[in-house]
PDB file as gemmi writes it, atoms N, CA and C in Angstrom:
CRYST1    1.000    1.000    1.000  90.00  90.00  90.00 P 1                      
ATOM      1  N   MET A   1     201.715 114.769   2.746  1.00  0.00           N  
ATOM      2  CA  MET A   1     200.979 115.826   2.734  1.00  0.00           C  
ATOM      3  C   MET A   1     200.155 115.918   4.192  1.00  0.00           C  
ATOM      4  N   PRO A   2     200.941 116.120   5.073  1.00  0.00           N  
ATOM      5  CA  PRO A   2     199.952 116.392   6.850  1.00  0.00           C  
ATOM      6  C   PRO A   2     198.650 116.902   6.675  1.00  0.00           C  
ATOM      7  N   LEU A   3     197.959 117.307   5.597  1.00  0.00           N  
ATOM      8  CA  LEU A   3     196.707 118.377   6.374  1.00  0.00           C  
ATOM      9  C   LEU A   3     195.333 117.648   5.974  1.00  0.00           C  
ATOM     10  N   ARG A   4     194.468 117.913   6.295  1.00  0.00           N  
ATOM     11  CA  ARG A   4     192.989 117.110   6.188  1.00  0.00           C  
ATOM     12  C   ARG A   4     192.771 117.345   4.982  1.00  0.00           C  
ATOM     13  N   TYR A   5     191.426 116.157   4.512  1.00  0.00           N  
ATOM     14  CA  TYR A   5     191.116 116.406   3.169  1.00  0.00           C  
ATOM     15  C   TYR A   5     190.423 117.822   3.130  1.00  0.00           C  
ATOM     16  N   GLY A   6     190.715 118.276   1.661  1.00  0.00           N  
ATOM     17  CA  GLY A   6     189.483 119.393   1.651  1.00  0.00           C  
ATOM     18  C   GLY A   6     189.998 121.240   2.088  1.00  0.00           C  
ATOM     19  N   VAL A   7     191.074 121.017   2.785  1.00  0.00           N  
ATOM     20  CA  VAL A   7     190.919 122.068   3.605  1.00  0.00           C  
ATOM     21  C   VAL A   7     191.466 123.604   2.848  1.00  0.00           C  
ATOM     22  N   ALA A   8     192.453 123.390   2.036  1.00  0.00           N  
ATOM     23  CA  ALA A   8     193.243 124.147   1.161  1.00  0.00           C  
ATOM     24  C   ALA A   8     192.656 125.400  -0.171  1.00  0.00           C  
ATOM     25  N   ASN A   9     192.688 126.170   0.085  1.00  0.00           N  
ATOM     26  CA  ASN A   9     192.166 126.730  -1.282  1.00  0.00           C  
ATOM     27  C   ASN A   9     192.510 127.037  -2.355  1.00  0.00           C  
ATOM     28  N   LEU A  10     194.117 127.048  -2.293  1.00  0.00           N  
ATOM     29  CA  LEU A  10     195.440 126.932  -3.310  1.00  0.00           C  
ATOM     30  C   LEU A  10     196.049 126.179  -2.807  1.00  0.00           C  
ATOM     31  N   HIS A  11     197.306 125.950  -4.176  1.00  0.00           N  
ATOM     32  CA  HIS A  11     197.978 124.839  -3.659  1.00  0.00           C  
ATOM     33  C   HIS A  11     198.810 125.153  -5.491  1.00  0.00           C  
ATOM     34  N   THR A  12     200.236 125.500  -5.192  1.00  0.00           N  
ATOM     35  CA  THR A  12     201.167 125.878  -6.153  1.00  0.00           C  
ATOM     36  C   THR A  12     201.531 124.535  -6.314  1.00  0.00           C  
ATOM     37  N   LEU A  13     202.353 124.709  -7.782  1.00  0.00           N  
ATOM     38  CA  LEU A  13     203.075 123.235  -8.299  1.00  0.00           C  
ATOM     39  C   LEU A  13     204.551 124.025  -9.004  1.00  0.00           C  
ATOM     40  N   HIS A  14     205.199 124.134  -7.731  1.00  0.00           N  
ATOM     41  CA  HIS A  14     206.682 125.749  -8.719  1.00  0.00           C  
ATOM     42  C   HIS A  14     207.746 124.676  -9.062  1.00  0.00           C  
ATOM     43  N   ASP A  15     208.226 124.183 -10.103  1.00  0.00           N  
ATOM     44  CA  ASP A  15     209.876 123.057  -9.761  1.00  0.00           C  
ATOM     45  C   ASP A  15     209.396 122.021  -8.614  1.00  0.00           C  
ATOM     46  N   THR A  16     208.584 121.692  -8.537  1.00  0.00           N  
ATOM     47  CA  THR A  16     208.368 120.866  -7.100  1.00  0.00           C  
ATOM     48  C   THR A  16     208.231 119.058  -8.188  1.00  0.00           C  
ATOM     49  N   ARG A  17     208.693 118.763  -9.023  1.00  0.00           N  
ATOM     50  CA  ARG A  17     208.841 117.211  -9.710  1.00  0.00           C  
ATOM     51  C   ARG A  17     210.121 116.561  -9.241  1.00  0.00           C  
ATOM     52  N   HIS A  18     210.944 118.299  -8.976  1.00  0.00           N  
ATOM     53  CA  HIS A  18     212.401 117.161  -8.995  1.00  0.00           C  
ATOM     54  C   HIS A  18     212.647 116.400  -8.287  1.00  0.00           C  
ATOM     55  N   PRO A  19     212.503 116.538  -6.761  1.00  0.00           N  
ATOM     56  CA  PRO A  19     212.744 115.651  -5.156  1.00  0.00           C  
ATOM     57  C   PRO A  19     211.718 115.030  -5.761  1.00  0.00           C  
ATOM     58  N   ILE A  20     210.039 114.632  -6.521  1.00  0.00           N  
ATOM     59  CA  ILE A  20     209.444 113.494  -6.495  1.00  0.00           C  
ATOM     60  C   ILE A  20     209.465 112.843  -6.916  1.00  0.00           C  
ATOM     61  N   PRO A  21     209.714 111.336  -6.840  1.00  0.00           N  
ATOM     62  CA  PRO A  21     209.859 110.173  -8.099  1.00  0.00           C  
ATOM     63  C   PRO A  21     208.228 110.259  -8.216  1.00  0.00           C  
ATOM     64  N   ASP A  22     207.354 110.335  -7.646  1.00  0.00           N  
ATOM     65  CA  ASP A  22     205.934 109.802  -8.048  1.00  0.00           C  
ATOM     66  C   ASP A  22     204.961 111.145  -8.376  1.00  0.00           C  
ATOM     67  N   THR A  23     205.416 111.810  -9.342  1.00  0.00           N  
ATOM     68  CA  THR A  23     204.252 112.092  -9.889  1.00  0.00           C  
ATOM     69  C   THR A  23     203.158 112.567  -9.850  1.00  0.00           C  
ATOM     70  N   LEU A  24     202.308 111.403  -9.932  1.00  0.00           N  
ATOM     71  CA  LEU A  24     201.064 111.573  -9.887  1.00  0.00           C  
ATOM     72  C   LEU A  24     200.602 111.287  -8.843  1.00  0.00           C  
ATOM     73  N   ARG A  25     201.107 110.526  -7.639  1.00  0.00           N  
ATOM     74  CA  ARG A  25     200.577 110.568  -6.564  1.00  0.00           C  
ATOM     75  C   ARG A  25     201.557 111.547  -6.015  1.00  0.00           C  
ATOM     76  N   ALA A  26     201.595 113.021  -5.931  1.00  0.00           N  
ATOM     77  CA  ALA A  26     202.306 114.042  -5.410  1.00  0.00           C  
ATOM     78  C   ALA A  26     200.657 114.873  -5.673  1.00  0.00           C  
ATOM     79  N   LEU A  27     200.872 114.338  -7.482  1.00  0.00           N  
ATOM     80  CA  LEU A  27     199.315 115.457  -7.454  1.00  0.00           C  
ATOM     81  C   LEU A  27     198.584 115.068  -7.288  1.00  0.00           C  
ATOM     82  N   GLU A  28     198.357 113.747  -6.525  1.00  0.00           N  
ATOM     83  CA  GLU A  28     196.881 113.365  -5.740  1.00  0.00           C  
ATOM     84  C   GLU A  28     196.439 113.862  -4.819  1.00  0.00           C  
ATOM     85  N   GLY A  29     197.580 113.945  -3.977  1.00  0.00           N  
ATOM     86  CA  GLY A  29     197.662 114.697  -2.835  1.00  0.00           C  
ATOM     87  C   GLY A  29     197.570 116.163  -2.465  1.00  0.00           C  
ATOM     88  N   MET A  30     197.518 116.215  -3.889  1.00  0.00           N  
ATOM     89  CA  MET A  30     197.556 118.125  -3.840  1.00  0.00           C  
ATOM     90  C   MET A  30     195.449 118.468  -3.917  1.00  0.00           C  
ATOM     91  N   ARG A  31     195.447 117.288  -4.910  1.00  0.00           N  
ATOM     92  CA  ARG A  31     193.860 117.230  -5.191  1.00  0.00           C  
ATOM     93  C   ARG A  31     193.547 116.935  -4.093  1.00  0.00           C  
ATOM     94  N   ARG A  32     193.942 115.920  -3.094  1.00  0.00           N  
ATOM     95  CA  ARG A  32     192.780 114.862  -1.704  1.00  0.00           C  
ATOM     96  C   ARG A  32     192.910 116.670  -0.884  1.00  0.00           C  
ATOM     97  N   VAL A  33     193.916 117.619  -0.298  1.00  0.00           N  
ATOM     98  CA  VAL A  33     194.028 118.624  -0.011  1.00  0.00           C  
ATOM     99  C   VAL A  33     193.176 119.732  -0.054  1.00  0.00           C  
ATOM    100  N   LEU A  34     193.025 120.213  -1.518  1.00  0.00           N  
ATOM    101  CA  LEU A  34     191.982 120.702  -2.091  1.00  0.00           C  
ATOM    102  C   LEU A  34     190.435 121.379  -1.898  1.00  0.00           C  
ATOM    103  N   LYS A  35     189.781 122.356  -1.712  1.00  0.00           N  
ATOM    104  CA  LYS A  35     188.486 122.283  -1.477  1.00  0.00           C  
ATOM    105  C   LYS A  35     187.938 122.327  -2.592  1.00  0.00           C  
ATOM    106  N   PRO A  36     186.550 121.885  -3.073  1.00  0.00           N  
ATOM    107  CA  PRO A  36     186.392 121.535  -3.758  1.00  0.00           C  
ATOM    108  C   PRO A  36     186.062 122.652  -5.561  1.00  0.00           C  
ATOM    109  N   CYS A  37     186.203 123.842  -4.742  1.00  0.00           N  
ATOM    110  CA  CYS A  37     186.318 125.194  -5.527  1.00  0.00           C  
ATOM    111  C   CYS A  37     187.577 125.542  -5.251  1.00  0.00           C  
ATOM    112  N   GLY A  38     188.725 124.790  -5.346  1.00  0.00           N  
ATOM    113  CA  GLY A  38     190.088 125.126  -5.291  1.00  0.00           C  
ATOM    114  C   GLY A  38     190.799 125.054  -6.431  1.00  0.00           C  
ATOM    115  N   LYS A  39     192.295 125.691  -6.711  1.00  0.00           N  
ATOM    116  CA  LYS A  39     192.562 125.936  -7.727  1.00  0.00           C  
ATOM    117  C   LYS A  39     194.179 125.688  -7.449  1.00  0.00           C  
ATOM    118  N   LEU A  40     195.013 124.758  -8.151  1.00  0.00           N  
ATOM    119  CA  LEU A  40     196.143 124.822  -8.524  1.00  0.00           C  
ATOM    120  C   LEU A  40     196.852 125.465  -9.456  1.00  0.00           C  
ATOM    121  N   LEU A  41     197.857 126.146  -9.142  1.00  0.00           N  
ATOM    122  CA  LEU A  41     199.016 127.259 -10.355  1.00  0.00           C  
ATOM    123  C   LEU A  41     199.806 126.426 -10.311  1.00  0.00           C  
ATOM    124  N   PHE A  42     200.431 126.230 -11.518  1.00  0.00           N  
ATOM    125  CA  PHE A  42     201.866 125.714 -11.251  1.00  0.00           C  
ATOM    126  C   PHE A  42     202.381 126.523 -12.941  1.00  0.00           C  
ATOM    127  N   SER A  43     202.990 126.309 -12.521  1.00  0.00           N  
ATOM    128  CA  SER A  43     204.740 126.783 -13.580  1.00  0.00           C  
ATOM    129  C   SER A  43     205.666 125.793 -13.173  1.00  0.00           C  
ATOM    130  N   GLU A  44     205.957 125.362 -14.580  1.00  0.00           N  
ATOM    131  CA  GLU A  44     206.879 124.079 -14.670  1.00  0.00           C  
ATOM    132  C   GLU A  44     207.521 124.009 -16.156  1.00  0.00           C  
ATOM    133  N   HIS A  45     209.256 124.032 -16.260  1.00  0.00           N  
ATOM    134  CA  HIS A  45     209.369 123.618 -17.171  1.00  0.00           C  
ATOM    135  C   HIS A  45     209.265 121.646 -17.875  1.00  0.00           C  
ATOM    136  N   GLY A  46     208.913 121.987 -18.571  1.00  0.00           N  
ATOM    137  CA  GLY A  46     209.164 120.443 -19.578  1.00  0.00           C  
ATOM    138  C   GLY A  46     209.177 120.073 -20.642  1.00  0.00           C  
ATOM    139  N   ARG A  47     208.790 119.367 -21.206  1.00  0.00           N  
ATOM    140  CA  ARG A  47     208.656 118.734 -22.603  1.00  0.00           C  
ATOM    141  C   ARG A  47     208.427 119.831 -23.880  1.00  0.00           C  
ATOM    142  N   ALA A  48     209.350 120.267 -24.462  1.00  0.00           N  
ATOM    143  CA  ALA A  48     209.133 121.230 -25.527  1.00  0.00           C  
ATOM    144  C   ALA A  48     208.232 120.850 -26.903  1.00  0.00           C  
ATOM    145  N   PRO A  49     207.683 121.921 -27.308  1.00  0.00           N  
ATOM    146  CA  PRO A  49     206.657 121.494 -29.072  1.00  0.00           C  
ATOM    147  C   PRO A  49     207.655 121.349 -29.658  1.00  0.00           C  
ATOM    148  N   ASP A  50     209.071 121.057 -30.041  1.00  0.00           N  
ATOM    149  CA  ASP A  50     209.765 121.559 -31.389  1.00  0.00           C  
ATOM    150  C   ASP A  50     210.599 119.925 -31.335  1.00  0.00           C  
ATOM    151  N   ASP A  51     210.268 119.111 -32.354  1.00  0.00           N  
ATOM    152  CA  ASP A  51     210.558 117.807 -32.628  1.00  0.00           C  
ATOM    153  C   ASP A  51     212.077 117.569 -32.127  1.00  0.00           C  
ATOM    154  N   ASN A  52     212.660 118.780 -32.774  1.00  0.00           N  
ATOM    155  CA  ASN A  52     214.496 118.815 -32.510  1.00  0.00           C  
ATOM    156  C   ASN A  52     214.616 118.750 -31.058  1.00  0.00           C  
ATOM    157  N   ILE A  53     214.367 119.984 -30.497  1.00  0.00           N  
ATOM    158  CA  ILE A  53     214.678 120.226 -28.980  1.00  0.00           C  
ATOM    159  C   ILE A  53     213.997 118.888 -28.310  1.00  0.00           C  
ATOM    160  N   ARG A  54     212.628 118.448 -28.342  1.00  0.00           N  
ATOM    161  CA  ARG A  54     212.171 117.723 -27.919  1.00  0.00           C  
ATOM    162  C   ARG A  54     213.208 116.063 -28.075  1.00  0.00           C  
ATOM    163  N   GLN A  55     213.745 115.731 -29.377  1.00  0.00           N  
ATOM    164  CA  GLN A  55     214.574 114.526 -29.030  1.00  0.00           C  
ATOM    165  C   GLN A  55     216.033 115.045 -28.056  1.00  0.00           C  
ATOM    166  N   TRP A  56     216.428 115.888 -27.609  1.00  0.00           N  
ATOM    167  CA  TRP A  56     217.457 116.403 -27.348  1.00  0.00           C  
ATOM    168  C   TRP A  56     216.878 116.004 -25.853  1.00  0.00           C  
ATOM    169  N   GLN A  57     216.207 116.548 -25.015  1.00  0.00           N  
ATOM    170  CA  GLN A  57     215.479 116.605 -24.190  1.00  0.00           C  
ATOM    171  C   GLN A  57     215.725 114.914 -23.709  1.00  0.00           C  
ATOM    172  N   ASN A  58     215.293 114.025 -24.847  1.00  0.00           N  
ATOM    173  CA  ASN A  58     214.388 112.454 -24.603  1.00  0.00           C  
ATOM    174  C   ASN A  58     216.091 112.303 -24.226  1.00  0.00           C  
ATOM    175  N   ARG A  59     217.047 112.608 -25.238  1.00  0.00           N  
ATOM    176  CA  ARG A  59     218.540 112.246 -25.301  1.00  0.00           C  
ATOM    177  C   ARG A  59     219.304 112.455 -23.256  1.00  0.00           C  
ATOM    178  N   MET A  60     218.814 113.776 -22.953  1.00  0.00           N  
ATOM    179  CA  MET A  60     220.006 113.900 -21.678  1.00  0.00           C  
ATOM    180  C   MET A  60     218.796 113.905 -20.875  1.00  0.00           C  
ATOM    181  N   ASP A  61     217.784 113.935 -20.320  1.00  0.00           N  
ATOM    182  CA  ASP A  61     216.771 113.410 -19.023  1.00  0.00           C  
ATOM    183  C   ASP A  61     217.536 112.542 -17.974  1.00  0.00           C  
ATOM    184  N   GLY A  62     218.172 111.760 -18.451  1.00  0.00           N  
ATOM    185  CA  GLY A  62     218.955 110.320 -17.515  1.00  0.00           C  
ATOM    186  C   GLY A  62     219.907 111.454 -16.672  1.00  0.00           C  
ATOM    187  N   VAL A  63     220.800 112.181 -17.602  1.00  0.00           N  
ATOM    188  CA  VAL A  63     222.115 112.445 -17.287  1.00  0.00           C  
ATOM    189  C   VAL A  63     221.922 113.640 -16.621  1.00  0.00           C  
ATOM    190  N   TRP A  64     220.763 114.500 -17.240  1.00  0.00           N  
ATOM    191  CA  TRP A  64     220.393 116.075 -16.483  1.00  0.00           C  
ATOM    192  C   TRP A  64     219.659 115.559 -15.240  1.00  0.00           C  
ATOM    193  N   GLY A  65     219.318 114.663 -15.079  1.00  0.00           N  
ATOM    194  CA  GLY A  65     218.476 114.298 -13.626  1.00  0.00           C  
ATOM    195  C   GLY A  65     219.535 113.823 -12.563  1.00  0.00           C  
ATOM    196  N   LYS A  66     220.901 113.239 -13.360  1.00  0.00           N  
ATOM    197  CA  LYS A  66     221.781 112.741 -12.343  1.00  0.00           C  
ATOM    198  C   LYS A  66     222.373 114.033 -11.775  1.00  0.00           C  
ATOM    199  N   ILE A  67     222.368 115.086 -12.849  1.00  0.00           N  
ATOM    200  CA  ILE A  67     223.298 116.343 -12.043  1.00  0.00           C  
ATOM    201  C   ILE A  67     222.676 117.517 -11.587  1.00  0.00           C  
ATOM    202  N   ALA A  68     221.296 117.265 -11.567  1.00  0.00           N  
ATOM    203  CA  ALA A  68     220.416 118.548 -11.250  1.00  0.00           C  
ATOM    204  C   ALA A  68     219.498 117.928 -10.679  1.00  0.00           C  
ATOM    205  N   GLY A  69     219.734 117.023  -9.284  1.00  0.00           N  
ATOM    206  CA  GLY A  69     218.610 117.088  -8.260  1.00  0.00           C  
ATOM    207  C   GLY A  69     217.901 115.849  -8.897  1.00  0.00           C  
ATOM    208  N   GLY A  70     217.208 115.194  -9.911  1.00  0.00           N  
ATOM    209  CA  GLY A  70     216.471 114.193 -10.412  1.00  0.00           C  
ATOM    210  C   GLY A  70     215.322 114.873 -11.081  1.00  0.00           C  
ATOM    211  N   CYS A  71     216.018 115.958 -11.571  1.00  0.00           N  
ATOM    212  CA  CYS A  71     215.026 117.232 -12.389  1.00  0.00           C  
ATOM    213  C   CYS A  71     214.607 116.276 -13.707  1.00  0.00           C  
ATOM    214  N   HIS A  72     213.997 116.295 -14.590  1.00  0.00           N  
ATOM    215  CA  HIS A  72     213.736 115.917 -16.182  1.00  0.00           C  
ATOM    216  C   HIS A  72     212.592 116.850 -16.460  1.00  0.00           C  
ATOM    217  N   VAL A  73     213.875 116.872 -17.635  1.00  0.00           N  
ATOM    218  CA  VAL A  73     213.222 118.015 -19.170  1.00  0.00           C  
ATOM    219  C   VAL A  73     212.398 118.223 -19.937  1.00  0.00           C  
ATOM    220  N   ASN A  74     211.840 116.493 -19.792  1.00  0.00           N  
ATOM    221  CA  ASN A  74     210.775 115.928 -20.987  1.00  0.00           C  
ATOM    222  C   ASN A  74     209.773 115.411 -20.581  1.00  0.00           C  
ATOM    223  N   ARG A  75     208.845 116.045 -19.073  1.00  0.00           N  
ATOM    224  CA  ARG A  75     207.960 115.591 -18.722  1.00  0.00           C  
ATOM    225  C   ARG A  75     206.512 116.397 -19.613  1.00  0.00           C  
ATOM    226  N   ASP A  76     205.880 116.240 -20.021  1.00  0.00           N  
ATOM    227  CA  ASP A  76     204.216 116.335 -20.678  1.00  0.00           C  
ATOM    228  C   ASP A  76     203.488 117.171 -19.109  1.00  0.00           C  
ATOM    229  N   ILE A  77     204.141 118.546 -19.144  1.00  0.00           N  
ATOM    230  CA  ILE A  77     203.331 119.321 -18.052  1.00  0.00           C  
ATOM    231  C   ILE A  77     201.247 118.436 -18.049  1.00  0.00           C  
ATOM    232  N   PRO A  78     201.322 119.222 -19.227  1.00  0.00           N  
ATOM    233  CA  PRO A  78     199.716 118.889 -19.493  1.00  0.00           C  
ATOM    234  C   PRO A  78     198.875 117.716 -19.493  1.00  0.00           C  
ATOM    235  N   THR A  79     200.057 117.063 -19.903  1.00  0.00           N  
ATOM    236  CA  THR A  79     198.865 114.982 -19.380  1.00  0.00           C  
ATOM    237  C   THR A  79     199.275 115.215 -18.223  1.00  0.00           C  
ATOM    238  N   LEU A  80     200.702 114.985 -17.183  1.00  0.00           N  
ATOM    239  CA  LEU A  80     201.009 114.737 -15.812  1.00  0.00           C  
ATOM    240  C   LEU A  80     199.287 115.732 -15.176  1.00  0.00           C  
ATOM    241  N   ILE A  81     198.974 116.719 -14.874  1.00  0.00           N  
ATOM    242  CA  ILE A  81     198.173 117.704 -14.507  1.00  0.00           C  
ATOM    243  C   ILE A  81     196.750 116.564 -14.825  1.00  0.00           C  
ATOM    244  N   GLY A  82     196.421 116.450 -15.865  1.00  0.00           N  
ATOM    245  CA  GLY A  82     195.065 115.693 -15.957  1.00  0.00           C  
ATOM    246  C   GLY A  82     194.918 114.685 -15.769  1.00  0.00           C  
ATOM    247  N   GLU A  83     196.078 113.903 -15.938  1.00  0.00           N  
ATOM    248  CA  GLU A  83     196.257 112.046 -14.865  1.00  0.00           C  
ATOM    249  C   GLU A  83     196.241 112.438 -13.410  1.00  0.00           C  
ATOM    250  N   GLY A  84     196.555 114.088 -12.916  1.00  0.00           N  
ATOM    251  CA  GLY A  84     196.534 113.706 -11.726  1.00  0.00           C  
ATOM    252  C   GLY A  84     195.248 114.627 -11.142  1.00  0.00           C  
ATOM    253  N   GLY A  85     194.440 114.380 -12.281  1.00  0.00           N  
ATOM    254  CA  GLY A  85     192.601 114.702 -11.853  1.00  0.00           C  
ATOM    255  C   GLY A  85     192.738 116.287 -11.822  1.00  0.00           C  
ATOM    256  N   PHE A  86     192.945 116.968 -12.425  1.00  0.00           N  
ATOM    257  CA  PHE A  86     192.846 118.195 -12.178  1.00  0.00           C  
ATOM    258  C   PHE A  86     192.713 118.790 -13.838  1.00  0.00           C  
ATOM    259  N   ASN A  87     191.611 120.184 -13.984  1.00  0.00           N  
ATOM    260  CA  ASN A  87     191.442 120.144 -14.998  1.00  0.00           C  
ATOM    261  C   ASN A  87     192.374 121.712 -15.548  1.00  0.00           C  
ATOM    262  N   ILE A  88     193.101 121.646 -16.612  1.00  0.00           N  
ATOM    263  CA  ILE A  88     193.775 122.830 -16.672  1.00  0.00           C  
ATOM    264  C   ILE A  88     192.614 123.692 -17.383  1.00  0.00           C  
ATOM    265  N   THR A  89     192.285 124.732 -16.857  1.00  0.00           N  
ATOM    266  CA  THR A  89     191.747 126.400 -17.142  1.00  0.00           C  
ATOM    267  C   THR A  89     192.101 127.041 -17.749  1.00  0.00           C  
ATOM    268  N   THR A  90     193.606 127.558 -17.544  1.00  0.00           N  
ATOM    269  CA  THR A  90     194.402 128.410 -18.344  1.00  0.00           C  
ATOM    270  C   THR A  90     195.855 127.950 -18.450  1.00  0.00           C  
ATOM    271  N   ILE A  91     196.342 128.155 -19.375  1.00  0.00           N  
ATOM    272  CA  ILE A  91     197.724 127.801 -19.629  1.00  0.00           C  
ATOM    273  C   ILE A  91     198.723 128.764 -20.808  1.00  0.00           C  
ATOM    274  N   ASP A  92     199.624 128.775 -20.087  1.00  0.00           N  
ATOM    275  CA  ASP A  92     200.648 129.783 -21.279  1.00  0.00           C  
ATOM    276  C   ASP A  92     202.013 128.447 -21.474  1.00  0.00           C  
ATOM    277  N   THR A  93     202.724 128.785 -22.363  1.00  0.00           N  
ATOM    278  CA  THR A  93     204.061 128.589 -22.510  1.00  0.00           C  
ATOM    279  C   THR A  93     204.682 129.429 -23.382  1.00  0.00           C  
ATOM    280  N   MET A  94     206.143 129.491 -22.618  1.00  0.00           N  
ATOM    281  CA  MET A  94     207.473 129.394 -23.930  1.00  0.00           C  
ATOM    282  C   MET A  94     208.443 129.338 -23.350  1.00  0.00           C  
ATOM    283  N   TYR A  95     209.447 129.534 -24.509  1.00  0.00           N  
ATOM    284  CA  TYR A  95     211.041 129.233 -23.493  1.00  0.00           C  
ATOM    285  C   TYR A  95     211.572 130.315 -23.236  1.00  0.00           C  
ATOM    286  N   VAL A  96     211.950 130.047 -21.745  1.00  0.00           N  
ATOM    287  CA  VAL A  96     212.439 130.993 -21.366  1.00  0.00           C  
ATOM    288  C   VAL A  96     213.907 131.799 -21.626  1.00  0.00           C  
ATOM    289  N   PRO A  97     213.890 133.319 -21.962  1.00  0.00           N  
ATOM    290  CA  PRO A  97     214.416 134.106 -22.739  1.00  0.00           C  
ATOM    291  C   PRO A  97     215.959 133.581 -21.363  1.00  0.00           C  
ATOM    292  N   ASN A  98     217.071 133.715 -23.160  1.00  0.00           N  
ATOM    293  CA  ASN A  98     218.781 133.428 -21.991  1.00  0.00           C  
ATOM    294  C   ASN A  98     218.990 132.079 -21.358  1.00  0.00           C  
ATOM    295  N   THR A  99     217.601 131.596 -21.428  1.00  0.00           N  
ATOM    296  CA  THR A  99     218.069 129.912 -21.184  1.00  0.00           C  
ATOM    297  C   THR A  99     218.671 128.535 -22.160  1.00  0.00           C  
ATOM    298  N   PRO A 100     219.072 127.860 -22.452  1.00  0.00           N  
ATOM    299  CA  PRO A 100     219.060 126.619 -23.565  1.00  0.00           C  
ATOM    300  C   PRO A 100     217.865 126.285 -23.132  1.00  0.00           C  
ATOM    301  N   ARG A 101     217.346 126.130 -24.848  1.00  0.00           N  
ATOM    302  CA  ARG A 101     215.812 125.510 -25.259  1.00  0.00           C  
ATOM    303  C   ARG A 101     215.576 124.183 -24.553  1.00  0.00           C  
ATOM    304  N   VAL A 102     216.755 123.731 -24.434  1.00  0.00           N  
ATOM    305  CA  VAL A 102     216.750 122.238 -24.207  1.00  0.00           C  
ATOM    306  C   VAL A 102     215.954 122.256 -22.991  1.00  0.00           C  
ATOM    307  N   LEU A 103     216.543 123.345 -21.504  1.00  0.00           N  
ATOM    308  CA  LEU A 103     216.297 123.076 -20.414  1.00  0.00           C  
ATOM    309  C   LEU A 103     215.184 123.779 -20.050  1.00  0.00           C  
ATOM    310  N   GLY A 104     214.830 124.931 -21.162  1.00  0.00           N  
ATOM    311  CA  GLY A 104     213.464 125.975 -20.661  1.00  0.00           C  
ATOM    312  C   GLY A 104     212.785 126.674 -21.663  1.00  0.00           C  
ATOM    313  N   PHE A 105     211.833 125.224 -22.023  1.00  0.00           N  
ATOM    314  CA  PHE A 105     210.406 125.285 -22.139  1.00  0.00           C  
ATOM    315  C   PHE A 105     209.597 125.487 -21.158  1.00  0.00           C  
ATOM    316  N   THR A 106     208.316 125.908 -20.222  1.00  0.00           N  
ATOM    317  CA  THR A 106     207.962 126.344 -19.658  1.00  0.00           C  
ATOM    318  C   THR A 106     206.303 126.373 -20.020  1.00  0.00           C  
ATOM    319  N   TYR A 107     205.552 125.816 -18.743  1.00  0.00           N  
ATOM    320  CA  TYR A 107     204.661 125.666 -18.924  1.00  0.00           C  
ATOM    321  C   TYR A 107     203.944 126.277 -17.564  1.00  0.00           C  
ATOM    322  N   TRP A 108     202.859 127.712 -17.443  1.00  0.00           N  
ATOM    323  CA  TRP A 108     202.637 128.379 -16.745  1.00  0.00           C  
ATOM    324  C   TRP A 108     201.054 128.360 -16.516  1.00  0.00           C  
ATOM    325  N   GLY A 109     200.011 128.546 -15.825  1.00  0.00           N  
ATOM    326  CA  GLY A 109     198.387 128.690 -15.766  1.00  0.00           C  
ATOM    327  C   GLY A 109     198.152 128.022 -14.291  1.00  0.00           C  
ATOM    328  N   ALA A 110     196.830 127.453 -14.324  1.00  0.00           N  
ATOM    329  CA  ALA A 110     195.642 127.121 -13.294  1.00  0.00           C  
ATOM    330  C   ALA A 110     195.146 126.084 -13.564  1.00  0.00           C  
ATOM    331  N   ALA A 111     194.769 125.328 -12.406  1.00  0.00           N  
ATOM    332  CA  ALA A 111     193.841 123.773 -12.896  1.00  0.00           C  
ATOM    333  C   ALA A 111     193.143 124.370 -11.580  1.00  0.00           C  
ATOM    334  N   THR A 112     192.058 123.354 -12.021  1.00  0.00           N  
ATOM    335  CA  THR A 112     190.670 123.453 -10.798  1.00  0.00           C  
ATOM    336  C   THR A 112     190.214 121.771 -10.692  1.00  0.00           C  
ATOM    337  N   LEU A 113     189.605 121.191  -9.782  1.00  0.00           N  
ATOM    338  CA  LEU A 113     189.351 119.850  -9.609  1.00  0.00           C  
ATOM    339  C   LEU A 113     188.443 119.591 -10.536  1.00  0.00           C  
TER     340      LEU A 113                                                      
END                                                                             
């Protein structure tokens, strides 16, 4: 990311993990450009809370990634954001209506440094 350190008030993360092979490195870049009081807003689909859905996500993750541009359906979004150096301040989750449950569990919220 060709921005100086600490110049951004806000960064968004919306289904951006798909083409990015190193999610933690990308989050570190986002953290780097944010001002100390900056926010990360996120909306990402990922790991479902239900065991049976999660098992299917794990089974199909590799195949789905090959046909959907590198998308991973089983990523633990809150853990990744935390490992990227952010503190989640608000988070909501749901299965997106009219979407197969194995693909449709979504997290959205905000995080700070």
